[in-house]
N, C-alpha and C positions, 0 to 999 in steps of 0.2 A: 367462173364461180357463180353459183345461183344464189338467190336471195336468202335461202335458208342457211347456206354454208358461209356466206359473207359475214365477217365479224361486224358487230354493231358499230364500232367506231368508223369503219370503212363505209358502211351504209349511210351514216350521218354525214360524212365528208362528201360522199357522192351526191347526197341530197342538197348539200350546200352549193354544189357546182351550178345549179340552175334555180336556186331559190329566189323567187321574185322579191322577197323582202330584203335581200341583200343588194339588189340593183341600185337603189338610191345611195347606199353607202359607197358602192364602187364609183358611181357618178361623182359623188362629193370628193372622193379621194383623187380623182383624175387630174384636176387642175394643180393640186399640190405636186403630184408626181411629174406632171409636165414641166412645172417650174423648176424642179430639182434637176432635170436632165436637159434643160434648155441649152446651156453652154455645151457644145459637143465634146470639148476636152474633159469637162467634169463628168459628162455622161459616160465616156469611155473609162474614166478612172473608177467611177462608182459601179460600173458593170464588170469590172475586173480585168480590163484589157491588159494591164501590166502583168497580171497573174496568168493569163491565158484561159481563165474560166471565171465564173461568177464569184464575186467577193462575198456576197451576203451569207452563204452557208458557212464560210470560214469565220466570219465575224460574229455569227450568232453564238459560237462557242465561248466567246469572252464573257458577255453578261451572264449566260447560263452557268458557266463554270464558276464565276464569282458568286452568284447567288446560291448555287448548290454548296459551295465551300462555306459560305456564310451560315447556311442552314445546318451543315454538319457541326460547325463550331457552336452554334446555338444549342444543339442537342447534346454534344459530348465535349465541348471545349472546357478548358480548365481555368481560363482567365476571366476577367470581369465582363467579357462580351465586347470589348472595344475592337478586337480583331474582326469579329463577325460583323460589327457595325461598319467598319471600314470597307470590308469586302462588299457588303450590301450597297453602300454608297458608290463604290467604284463600278459596280454592276449597273447602277442607274446611269452613271455617266457614260459607260461603254455602249449604251443603247443608241447614242447619237449617230455614230458612223454606221451602226447596224441598220437603223431605220432608213438612213439615206440610201444605202445600197439596196435595201429591200424595195424601196420606192422605185429605184431605177430598174430593177428586175421586173417588178409588177407592171410598170408602165408599158413594157414590151410584150406582156403576156396576152393570150387570147381571152375571150369572154369568160370561160370557165375559170381560168387562172385568176383573172381580175375579181371575179365574184368570191371565190374561196379566199383569195389574197386580201380582200377587203375585210372579211371576217377574221382572218389571221391578224391583220393590222389592228382591228378593234380589240381583239383579245389581248394582243401584246400591249396595247395602250393601257388597258385595264390592269395588266400585270405590273407594268412600270409604275402606274399611279399607286397601286397597292404597295409595291416595294418602296417607293418614295415615302408613302405614308408610314410604313413600318420604320423607316429610318428616322422620320420626324418624331414618331412616338418614342423611340429609343432615346433620342436626344433630349426629350422632355421628361425622361425618367420613367417611362411606362414600358419597361423592357418586356414583360410578359405579353402585353397586348401587341407590342411590336413584333415579337416572335410569332404570335398567332396570325397576324396579318401577313407576315412573310410566308408562312405555310400555305395560306390561302392563295397568295400570289403565285407560289410555285405550282399549285394545282391549275390555275388559269394559264400559266406559261406552258405547262405540259400539254394541255388541250390545244393551245395555239401551235406548239411545236409539232404535234401530230398533223395539223393542217398544213404546216410548212412542208413536212415530209410527204404528205399526200400530193402537194403541188409538184414536188420534184420527182417522186417515184411513180406516181400514177398519171399525172397530167403532163409529163414531159414528153410530148409528142411533137412532130414537126409543125402542127397547126396550133399548138398551145405552149410553145417553148417558154421555159422559166429561166430567165437569166442567161440565155444563150444568144449569141449574135448570129441569127439565121441568115443575115446578108453576107457574112464572111464565107468564103469557099471552104469546103471540107478539106482537110489535109489529104494528100494523096496516100494511098495504101500501096504496099509492095505489089508489084505486078500490074499497076495501072500504067498505061502508056498510050 
């Protein structure tokens, strides 16, 4: 793909891979990720060993699904908004295991994964803060403002999700593995002997 035919989002994601401005963010995130995976049994769990593959991509569906459902109810729901508010709050809570598994995967990535991943984490943090703020606004009787903040949070989460997809679909190479245990032997294929 040449620069002219490469879509703008992909060009921006590729630029983030080596952006010097993101290096301090990646360095700051490293001690937290290292602490999360310090116990080997916890590291294996967070990296998805019981599943046979990374747990983070699976867990991202939970907060995203809850937030999208909340937004749908905000826009077309027929109740007083309480269902949307509950889903929104549950989405915020569901980020805890999602963040932990993401840090475990990020910690094992190569330089480009860690750089893009740091931006991904910063955007996700922003989205969670906005969603939590939306929940608080709603609780304080400012429903319209809360819905508007949720819509903004959804936009931030979408950009972050694109970067997450970029890490898995583009940067998933032997030297940049995302959430894969490269120290584990590859399974034998038929005909290997």
